[in-house]
N, C-alpha and C positions, 0 to 999 in steps of 0.2 A: 265308406262314409259319404254322405251327400255334401256337395259344395254349396254353401249358402252365401258366398261372396264376401265372407269375412276375411280379414287380413291374415289370419293365422288358423292353423288346424284347431287350436284350442277354442278359438271363437266359433269356428264351424261346428265343433262338438257342442258348444253351449246352445247354439241356435237349433241344432238337432234335438236337444233336450226340450227346448220350447215346443218344437214341432211334435215330438212324441207325447209330451204332456197334454198338448191341445187335442191330439187325436184320442188319447185315453179318456180325457174328460168328455169329449163328444160322445164316445162309445158309452160312457157311464150316464149320459143324459144330463150333464151339468149345465148345458146352455139351452135357454128357452128359444133363442133366435140365432140365426146365422151371424147377425151383427154382434151379438154377445161373444160368440166364438172368436170373431176377428178382434174385438176389443180386448179380449183376454190375450190373444197371441201378440198383438201389437204392444199391449201394456208390458208384456214380458220383454219384448225387444227394447222398449223404452227404459225399463229397469236395467237391462244389460248395458245399454248405451251410457248410463250414468257412471259406469266404471271407465275411467280414461283409457284403459287398455283396450276396451271394446267400444270406443266411441262411434265406430262406423255401424253399429247394430241397427240404427234407424235410417241409414243411407238408403236411397231408392233401390239400389240393386239387391241389397239384403232383404228389405221389406218385400219387394216384388217376388224374389225367389221363394221366400217363405209362403207368401200368398199363393203362388203358382203350385207349390207342393201341396198345399191344403186343397186347392181346387182339383188338382190331378188325383188326389186321394178321395175325392168326392165327399169331403167333410161338410160341404154346404148343401142345403136343400135347394137353394137357388142363389148362387153367388152374385147374380146380376142385381139382386135386391139388397145386398149388403151395403151398409154405409161405410165404404172403404175409407173415405176421407174424414171420418169423424174427428180425428185428432187435429186436423188442420183448423176446422171451425172452432173446436173447443179450446185449443191452445191460444187462439187469438181473441175469441169473444168470451170465453168462460174458462180461464185457466184453473179456477178452483174446481170446476166440473171435471176437467181433464185429470187433475191431480187426484180427485176422489175416485175416478174410474180406475186409474193406474193403481192407486193404493188398494182399492177393493179387490181387484183381480190378483195383484201380486202378494197380498197378505195371505192368500190361500195357498201359495206355492211352498 
């Protein structure tokens, strides 16, 4: 099992599910852009983070570990063009857009 920097094995397993779901959706052509792929993966981390048991799911180390796993698996056409920090801008300037994005991607899970 991959280590995603969660505080428990159960947390690592849940992030692995996020990773595998993201890979599967990419293979199925579910994302039009690399940024959409990352928005999906991050939205799933945010959803997991809402459970107090897994509050660390959006910590830097967890987020970057998932990102690096996706990069290493060549899931992005050009990872340098991905809006990696989309959630920072949206949480502060447009919380409703952030919520809409998270809800959109997580409602399909």
